[in-house]
Every structure is written in structure tokens, then in C-alpha cells.
PLY file of the C-alpha trace (Angstrom):
ply
format ascii 1.0
element vertex 351
property float x
property float y
property float z
element edge 350
property int vertex1
property int vertex2
end_header
141.02 -111.04 119.47
137.73 -111.37 121.90
138.98 -115.01 122.76
141.71 -113.80 123.72
140.28 -110.91 125.56
137.89 -112.93 127.48
140.82 -115.52 127.97
142.90 -112.81 130.22
140.56 -111.23 131.91
138.87 -114.59 132.91
142.34 -115.37 134.33
142.55 -112.02 136.59
139.18 -112.87 137.24
139.75 -116.10 138.85
142.83 -115.65 140.85
141.15 -112.56 142.33
138.52 -114.93 143.45
140.74 -117.34 144.91
143.27 -114.95 146.74
140.05 -112.89 148.09
139.74 -115.47 150.66
142.67 -115.23 151.95
143.70 -110.67 151.19
140.37 -109.28 150.90
137.80 -108.84 154.08
134.52 -110.25 153.92
132.81 -107.21 152.61
135.39 -106.49 149.61
135.15 -110.43 148.59
131.29 -110.03 148.74
130.92 -107.08 146.60
134.10 -108.71 144.63
131.61 -111.61 143.40
128.36 -109.75 143.07
129.85 -106.88 141.34
131.11 -108.74 138.71
128.03 -110.01 137.11
125.43 -107.70 139.05
126.99 -104.42 137.70
126.69 -105.35 133.89
123.15 -104.36 134.19
125.24 -100.50 133.84
126.70 -102.44 130.49
123.41 -100.86 127.88
123.98 -97.67 129.81
128.11 -97.88 128.91
127.47 -98.75 125.49
125.20 -96.15 125.01
127.11 -93.09 126.10
130.78 -94.45 125.47
130.06 -96.29 122.30
132.61 -98.35 120.88
135.57 -98.36 123.50
132.94 -99.10 125.76
135.30 -102.01 126.79
138.44 -100.38 126.48
136.94 -98.17 129.54
135.94 -101.19 131.69
139.36 -103.23 131.77
140.83 -99.31 132.20
138.40 -99.36 135.57
139.12 -102.51 136.79
142.73 -102.09 136.46
142.36 -98.78 138.61
140.48 -100.87 140.82
143.69 -102.88 141.06
145.98 -100.14 142.12
143.78 -99.52 144.94
144.18 -102.85 146.08
147.37 -102.44 146.51
147.14 -99.27 149.11
145.77 -102.18 151.58
143.19 -99.19 152.70
139.91 -100.51 154.32
137.90 -98.15 152.54
140.01 -97.86 149.68
139.82 -101.32 149.19
135.93 -101.79 149.45
136.18 -98.93 146.50
138.95 -100.93 144.46
136.58 -104.25 144.83
133.47 -101.96 143.61
135.65 -100.78 140.31
137.06 -104.28 139.52
133.71 -104.98 139.85
132.43 -102.70 137.42
134.86 -103.35 135.10
134.85 -106.84 134.41
131.27 -107.33 134.40
131.17 -104.57 131.91
133.85 -105.63 129.62
132.52 -109.61 130.12
129.38 -109.01 129.28
129.62 -106.87 126.02
131.90 -109.93 124.85
129.30 -112.03 126.00
126.29 -111.00 124.76
127.46 -111.25 121.07
129.03 -115.02 121.76
125.38 -116.15 123.04
123.73 -115.59 119.87
124.19 -119.77 119.57
124.97 -122.70 121.31
128.02 -122.62 120.01
129.45 -119.33 120.03
128.09 -119.55 124.02
130.28 -122.58 124.35
133.37 -121.02 122.55
132.54 -118.10 125.50
132.72 -120.50 128.39
135.84 -122.36 126.80
137.69 -119.07 126.96
136.49 -118.32 130.46
138.24 -121.93 131.32
141.16 -121.13 129.41
141.84 -118.48 132.07
140.53 -120.14 135.07
142.77 -123.29 133.95
145.92 -120.87 134.39
144.96 -118.84 137.12
145.39 -121.96 139.27
149.06 -122.40 138.74
149.23 -118.57 139.87
147.18 -119.77 143.19
149.16 -122.38 143.53
152.59 -120.43 143.88
152.95 -119.69 147.80
155.25 -117.17 147.33
153.43 -114.54 145.67
152.66 -111.03 148.01
149.93 -109.33 147.56
151.54 -106.35 146.26
153.47 -108.24 143.52
149.62 -110.09 142.86
147.51 -107.48 142.54
150.19 -105.44 139.97
150.13 -108.05 138.10
146.33 -108.03 137.57
146.53 -104.70 136.87
149.30 -104.91 134.25
146.90 -107.62 132.51
144.00 -105.77 132.75
146.23 -103.37 131.21
146.70 -104.98 128.25
143.01 -106.22 127.99
141.86 -102.72 127.74
144.87 -102.16 124.99
143.55 -105.19 122.95
140.03 -104.16 122.97
140.66 -100.25 121.66
142.60 -101.90 118.63
140.03 -104.97 118.04
137.00 -102.40 118.32
138.16 -100.74 115.76
138.00 -103.24 113.50
134.79 -104.82 114.61
132.60 -102.31 116.58
129.84 -105.43 117.69
132.11 -105.92 120.58
130.78 -102.89 122.29
127.30 -102.92 120.79
124.60 -104.13 123.31
122.04 -105.80 121.25
119.03 -106.24 122.86
116.54 -108.78 121.80
112.48 -108.77 122.34
111.25 -107.36 125.80
110.71 -109.78 127.78
107.35 -110.62 130.02
107.73 -109.90 133.48
107.18 -113.84 133.88
110.25 -114.55 132.19
112.41 -111.53 133.61
111.60 -113.44 137.16
112.22 -116.77 136.34
115.92 -116.21 134.64
116.69 -113.89 137.38
115.72 -116.98 140.00
117.29 -119.33 137.59
120.39 -116.81 137.12
120.63 -116.90 140.61
120.75 -120.55 141.40
123.96 -120.83 138.21
125.64 -118.08 140.48
125.65 -120.50 143.64
127.15 -123.24 141.51
129.27 -121.17 139.31
131.07 -119.97 142.68
130.71 -123.04 144.29
134.68 -123.82 143.72
135.86 -120.39 144.31
133.93 -120.65 147.89
132.71 -123.37 149.41
135.76 -125.88 148.45
138.19 -123.10 149.80
136.13 -121.72 152.80
135.35 -125.45 153.87
138.73 -126.62 153.88
140.37 -123.71 155.09
137.81 -124.20 158.21
138.30 -127.36 159.08
142.38 -127.92 158.47
142.99 -124.46 159.40
145.11 -123.39 155.93
144.28 -123.79 152.40
146.61 -125.91 150.19
148.76 -125.42 147.22
146.65 -127.91 145.73
143.68 -126.05 145.70
144.84 -124.02 142.54
145.31 -127.47 141.28
141.54 -127.52 141.56
140.52 -124.55 139.97
142.97 -125.82 136.29
141.08 -129.48 136.73
137.73 -127.71 136.70
138.73 -125.53 133.45
140.41 -128.45 132.02
137.45 -130.56 132.06
134.83 -127.88 131.06
137.28 -127.29 127.93
137.41 -131.03 127.15
133.60 -132.04 127.42
131.57 -128.11 127.04
131.27 -128.47 123.13
130.46 -132.46 123.40
128.13 -131.97 125.88
125.80 -129.03 124.53
126.24 -131.02 120.85
124.51 -133.63 122.99
121.73 -131.39 124.92
121.23 -129.69 121.26
119.88 -133.42 120.02
117.40 -133.56 122.39
114.11 -133.14 122.35
113.77 -130.22 125.35
117.25 -129.59 126.21
116.22 -127.05 128.45
115.42 -128.90 130.82
117.95 -131.62 130.98
120.03 -128.83 131.29
118.04 -128.01 134.60
118.25 -131.10 136.07
121.47 -131.02 135.58
121.72 -128.39 137.68
119.11 -129.75 140.40
121.87 -132.84 140.68
124.71 -129.80 141.18
122.53 -128.14 143.88
122.75 -131.72 146.04
126.34 -131.78 145.00
127.33 -128.39 146.33
125.00 -128.83 149.29
127.28 -132.17 150.25
130.58 -131.04 149.99
131.10 -132.13 153.37
130.22 -135.79 152.71
132.35 -135.89 149.91
135.27 -134.96 152.06
136.43 -131.76 150.23
138.94 -130.78 153.01
141.03 -133.80 151.60
142.99 -134.02 147.87
140.52 -136.95 146.36
137.70 -135.91 148.01
138.35 -132.25 146.19
138.99 -134.13 143.19
135.86 -136.25 142.85
133.56 -133.23 143.83
135.16 -130.72 141.41
135.07 -133.55 138.77
131.06 -133.81 139.57
130.69 -129.86 139.77
132.58 -129.35 136.12
130.35 -131.98 134.20
127.35 -130.26 135.46
128.73 -126.91 134.85
128.95 -127.35 131.23
125.02 -128.56 130.36
124.49 -124.82 131.98
126.11 -122.93 129.09
123.74 -124.30 127.02
120.92 -121.65 129.09
123.00 -118.70 128.08
121.43 -119.16 124.36
117.78 -119.94 125.85
118.24 -116.51 128.18
119.71 -114.71 125.13
116.21 -116.06 122.69
113.71 -114.83 125.70
115.60 -111.73 125.48
116.51 -111.86 129.58
120.16 -112.34 129.40
121.06 -109.47 131.48
118.56 -110.49 133.88
120.07 -113.79 134.23
123.91 -112.74 134.19
122.85 -109.83 136.99
121.27 -112.46 139.40
124.06 -114.34 139.15
126.39 -112.20 141.29
124.17 -112.17 143.23
123.97 -115.79 143.68
127.27 -115.52 143.83
127.13 -113.06 146.75
125.10 -115.33 148.55
127.88 -118.00 148.63
130.79 -115.54 149.86
128.51 -114.77 152.81
127.10 -118.23 153.98
130.29 -119.25 153.88
132.46 -116.53 155.37
129.86 -116.35 158.35
128.49 -120.15 158.47
130.38 -123.03 159.84
131.32 -125.26 156.91
128.94 -127.77 156.79
125.77 -125.83 157.60
126.54 -123.10 154.90
127.41 -125.81 152.17
123.92 -126.82 152.97
122.05 -123.53 153.09
123.24 -122.47 149.81
122.30 -125.30 148.44
118.49 -125.46 149.40
118.77 -121.88 147.97
119.82 -122.65 144.89
117.40 -125.82 145.01
114.24 -123.19 145.91
115.06 -120.63 143.38
115.99 -123.51 140.54
112.97 -124.94 141.42
110.58 -121.43 141.36
111.99 -120.84 138.28
111.67 -123.64 136.17
108.14 -123.06 137.28
107.42 -120.08 135.80
109.53 -120.15 132.74
107.56 -123.64 131.89
104.32 -121.66 132.77
103.45 -124.34 135.31
101.40 -121.13 137.14
101.61 -117.52 135.94
102.33 -114.32 137.93
99.04 -112.97 135.80
97.14 -115.83 137.56
98.87 -115.12 141.21
97.84 -111.31 140.71
93.74 -111.66 139.62
93.77 -114.03 142.38
94.44 -112.14 144.72
0 1
1 2
2 3
3 4
4 5
5 6
6 7
7 8
8 9
9 10
10 11
11 12
12 13
13 14
14 15
15 16
16 17
17 18
18 19
19 20
20 21
21 22
22 23
23 24
24 25
25 26
26 27
27 28
28 29
29 30
30 31
31 32
32 33
33 34
34 35
35 36
36 37
37 38
38 39
39 40
40 41
41 42
42 43
43 44
44 45
45 46
46 47
47 48
48 49
49 50
50 51
51 52
52 53
53 54
54 55
55 56
56 57
57 58
58 59
59 60
60 61
61 62
62 63
63 64
64 65
65 66
66 67
67 68
68 69
69 70
70 71
71 72
72 73
73 74
74 75
75 76
76 77
77 78
78 79
79 80
80 81
81 82
82 83
83 84
84 85
85 86
86 87
87 88
88 89
89 90
90 91
91 92
92 93
93 94
94 95
95 96
96 97
97 98
98 99
99 100
100 101
101 102
102 103
103 104
104 105
105 106
106 107
107 108
108 109
109 110
110 111
111 112
112 113
113 114
114 115
115 116
116 117
117 118
118 119
119 120
120 121
121 122
122 123
123 124
124 125
125 126
126 127
127 128
128 129
129 130
130 131
131 132
132 133
133 134
134 135
135 136
136 137
137 138
138 139
139 140
140 141
141 142
142 143
143 144
144 145
145 146
146 147
147 148
148 149
149 150
150 151
151 152
152 153
153 154
154 155
155 156
156 157
157 158
158 159
159 160
160 161
161 162
162 163
163 164
164 165
165 166
166 167
167 168
168 169
169 170
170 171
171 172
172 173
173 174
174 175
175 176
176 177
177 178
178 179
179 180
180 181
181 182
182 183
183 184
184 185
185 186
186 187
187 188
188 189
189 190
190 191
191 192
192 193
193 194
194 195
195 196
196 197
197 198
198 199
199 200
200 201
201 202
202 203
203 204
204 205
205 206
206 207
207 208
208 209
209 210
210 211
211 212
212 213
213 214
214 215
215 216
216 217
217 218
218 219
219 220
220 221
221 222
222 223
223 224
224 225
225 226
226 227
227 228
228 229
229 230
230 231
231 232
232 233
233 234
234 235
235 236
236 237
237 238
238 239
239 240
240 241
241 242
242 243
243 244
244 245
245 246
246 247
247 248
248 249
249 250
250 251
251 252
252 253
253 254
254 255
255 256
256 257
257 258
258 259
259 260
260 261
261 262
262 263
263 264
264 265
265 266
266 267
267 268
268 269
269 270
270 271
271 272
272 273
273 274
274 275
275 276
276 277
277 278
278 279
279 280
280 281
281 282
282 283
283 284
284 285
285 286
286 287
287 288
288 289
289 290
290 291
291 292
292 293
293 294
294 295
295 296
296 297
297 298
298 299
299 300
300 301
301 302
302 303
303 304
304 305
305 306
306 307
307 308
308 309
309 310
310 311
311 312
312 313
313 314
314 315
315 316
316 317
317 318
318 319
319 320
320 321
321 322
322 323
323 324
324 325
325 326
326 327
327 328
328 329
329 330
330 331
331 332
332 333
333 334
334 335
335 336
336 337
337 338
338 339
339 340
340 341
341 342
342 343
343 344
344 345
345 346
346 347
347 348
348 349
349 350
């Protein structure tokens, strides 16, 4: 049932992210994409004070946020984005922290996530949906997640138990925070770089954008386990995953070169991004072993917010190049810190 909860909540999340480009203000959009990952730092507190029903409370909070969206009041919309971000971040992380104990578990978690994303594609392609109908549907699905979580938690307490591994060093915290920032940029490219480039080039987001969301998910569903299997056979799987992410930053920054405003250009760009994203799943297990999963996941939200903020403000081509460059810089420094090419301690000592 954990797989089902993950899939349904992911359906809501990715549908929200797709329509946020049209129906939410830039500020509400930024809060949503940042909050759904950054607010997971509240997960240990929720688990400690709410206990085994933390997941249920989190999804109910997100459903209330959807209710506030239906008012279309600017202030309430910002509050709604915050509540949806908090609810989905806590609920998602309580599930992910358990799944990431093994590379295979992380892969299945990614598959559930992308099943939800795949289902969101056709919904985004339906042009007759009104904002009220759309957000009300999200509310119903999130309440369903809350109900399933309640029953499932009674059967299995682990879902609401935040496990804290060994305490990471400051250097590892910073390294994984920077790596997570880069992963956030990569993860949200298809939800911000792609639609904003299309919108600013053609003046509208076509129905086939929803197909790109489903295509991205379909590739990950079928290739996730094989790619993880190949990575685990490498002598240095972490480095292989990092090299793939470096390639991903160049691809993200070259969205205009790929002509993503056209169907065929978008398909090629999306396929390349999807394959690279499969490699990034291995890093969930690696971060968990270092005791830094929560720092990595929180920073994913900051990276995602950076993508949205830059793409909503800057011209499409410039914005893609900026976020690609920022991701590459953060990833390079994070890799150097993780592999101890230099240490925080030595820098302090030299000063």
C-alpha cells in the first residue's frame, strides 16, 4: 500500500506542478516547488510529536491547501501552496526514507513516483478542466491518501518512523546539500524549463506538453531498475551517477538548441533528461548511507525553486543557461567535497 500512496500523491504533485505555470502566481509557484522538498526538514518533528499518524496528518494538510487554492484569493493561494508543500514533503519523505535503505528500494520508490507522473500527463493534456475542478480533484485524491495511510500505518508502523542514521560531518552535509541543489535543478527542468521555453516562444502551452510528462515517466519506469543494476556493478557507482548528472546540466542549459518548443525537439530533450534522471536515483541510497538524505532532499527543493524563479523572470534561452550553469557549479563543488579533494577543516585552518 505504500507504493499506492506514493503513486497517488505523485499524481497530485506533478499535476499541480504542470498547471502551476498557468494558474498560480510566480510566488505561489516558487513556494510550491520549494516547499514540497524543503519542508521535509520538519519530518523528524512530525514523526516525533504526531507519531505513527504523521503521514495521515501531512496528506490532510495538503488537501486543505488545495481547498484554499479553490478560493483564488492571492493571499490564501500563497498559504495554500505552503500547506500543500509542507504536507507533500513530510508525507513523501516518511515513505522515501524507508525505501532508500537499499538501491533497489530507492528504484521502486522512483518507479512509484513516475507512475504518478505518467498518470498526470493525460490530465494536463485535458484542456476543458477548469481550475476549480482540477484543484477539487486533487483535494479528493489527497484525502484518499490520508485514509489509506491511516489504515496502512496501523498495520505497519515503519511508514511514519523517521530513521536517523549516523550523524554526518559538516563536510558531508554541505556536499550533499550542493548535490541535492543540482538534482533539484535537473528534476524540475521538465516542469519549468520546458513549459516556460514553450510558453515564451509560442505564447501558449500545447496539449502535447502533457505527453512529455508521461514520456518522461514512462522512460524512467522501464529503465530505472536496469540502470540501477548496471550502476551497482560499477567499481565506483557514485562517480558514474555524478558524471551522468554533469551531462544533464549541459542538456538542461541547451534547451533552446534542442528546439524544445517543437514536438520533436521536446521529445529528444525529454528522452535524454529521463535517462539521466534514472542514474540520480542511486544517490538516494548513497546519501542515506552517509546519514545526509534529509539534507540532500531539502536542497532539492531549493534547486527546484531556483529553476522556477529564474525561468519565470528571465528570457527562456538565458534562463536555461543560468540554471544549467548553477547546477554544474554546485555539483562540481559538492563532488569535490564528497570525495575530499579539499576539506572544510583545512580551509578554516588556512585562514
